[in-house]
C-alpha positions in Angstrom: 106.6 89.7 103.6 105.4 91.1 100.3 101.8 91.2 101.6 103.0 93.1 104.7 104.8 95.6 102.6 101.8 96.1 100.3 99.6 96.6 103.4 102.0 99.2 104.8 102.1 100.9 101.4 98.3 100.9 101.2 97.9 102.5 104.7 100.6 105.1 103.9 98.8 105.9 100.6 95.4 106.1 102.4 96.9 108.5 105.0 98.6 110.7 102.4 95.4 111.0 100.3 93.2 111.8 103.2 95.7 114.5 104.4 95.9 115.9 100.8 92.2 116.1 100.5 91.5 117.4 104.0 92.0 121.2 103.3 89.9 120.9 100.1 87.1 119.1 102.0 87.1 121.6 104.8 86.9 124.7 102.5 84.2 123.1 100.3 82.2 122.1 103.4 82.4 125.7 104.7 81.4 127.3 101.3 78.4 124.9 101.0 77.3 124.8 104.7 73.8 126.1 103.7 73.1 123.1 101.5 70.9 120.7 103.6 72.3 117.6 101.9 75.9 118.8 101.5 75.9 117.6 97.9 79.2 119.3 96.8 81.2 118.2 99.9 79.8 114.7 99.5 81.0 114.6 95.9 84.5 115.6 97.1 84.5 112.8 99.7 83.5 110.3 97.0 86.3 111.6 94.9 88.6 110.8 97.8 87.2 107.3 97.9 87.7 106.8 94.2 91.3 108.1 94.5 92.0 105.7 97.4 90.6 102.7 95.4 92.5 103.7 92.2 95.8 104.0 93.9 95.6 101.1 96.4 98.0 98.3 95.6 95.6 95.8 97.3 92.3 96.5 95.6 91.0 96.2 92.1 87.4 97.0 91.5 85.1 96.9 88.5 81.5 97.8 88.1 79.1 95.8 85.8 75.9 97.2 84.6 74.4 100.7 84.2 73.1 103.2 86.6 69.3 103.7 86.6 68.5 106.2 83.8 66.8 108.6 86.3 69.6 108.6 88.9 70.2 112.3 88.4 66.5 113.2 88.8 65.4 111.3 91.9 66.6 110.0 95.2 67.5 106.4 95.8 68.2 104.3 98.9 71.1 101.9 98.5 71.8 99.3 101.2 75.1 97.7 101.4 75.9 94.8 103.7 79.2 96.2 105.0 81.8 93.4 104.6 85.2 95.2 104.7 87.0 98.5 104.8 87.0 98.5 101.0 83.2 98.9 100.8 83.1 102.7 101.0 85.8 103.0 98.3 83.9 100.6 96.1 80.6 102.4 96.6 82.3 105.8 95.9 82.8 104.6 92.4 79.0 104.5 91.7 77.9 107.4 89.6 75.5 109.1 91.9 75.5 111.3 95.0 75.1 109.5 98.3 75.2 109.9 102.1 76.3 107.2 104.5 74.5 106.2 107.6 77.2 105.3 110.2 77.6 104.5 113.8 78.1 107.6 116.0 81.5 106.4 117.2 82.9 107.2 113.7 82.0 110.9 114.1 84.4 111.2 117.0 87.4 109.8 115.1 90.0 112.5 114.4 90.3 113.3 110.7 88.0 110.6 109.3 85.2 111.7 111.6 85.6 115.3 110.4 85.5 114.1 106.8 82.2 112.3 107.4 80.7 115.2 109.2 81.7 117.7 106.6 80.1 115.6 103.9 76.7 115.5 105.4 76.8 111.9 106.4 74.3 110.7 109.0 75.3 109.2 112.4 73.3 107.2 114.9 73.8 105.6 118.3 73.0 101.9 117.9 70.7 100.3 120.4 68.8 103.6 121.3 65.2 103.9 119.9 65.2 107.7 120.0 68.5 107.7 118.1 67.1 105.5 115.4 64.1 107.8 115.1 66.4 110.8 114.7 68.5 109.0 112.1 65.4 108.1 110.1 64.2 111.7 110.2 67.6 112.9 109.0 67.5 110.3 106.2 64.0 111.4 105.2 65.1 115.1 105.1 68.1 114.2 103.0 66.1 112.2 100.6 63.5 114.9 100.2 66.1 117.6 99.8 68.1 115.5 97.4 65.2 114.9 95.1 64.5 118.6 94.9 68.0 119.8 94.0 
């Protein structure tokens, strides 16, 4: 019973934080819509992820080790073998800008889909060769733009 109540509390906390951040994320995405990599909106989305992980009664994260010394000066590719819904919140704790590559279905979700779109995340349709090529081109553009800014 305690686990069920903690789960309900975690979902309520998640929903409240997303709704609280939503107006901020939208305004920031509109103000920075000319930025090809959506750096500032992306940072706000990662702040949301950090807030969710910090306030969740179910998750406790820690990070061991240091970021690469040149993490602010160049672009990196980080690959995560997605294991749970906690993964994005954990990765949001890492001290660098990032964009997600996600399945296209997520872009159509109300609220969370908007958040991903506003943050400059990249979507693709799995199983379609042309979609993979488009996704790779978007990743290339994001990496190149990110290393210049």
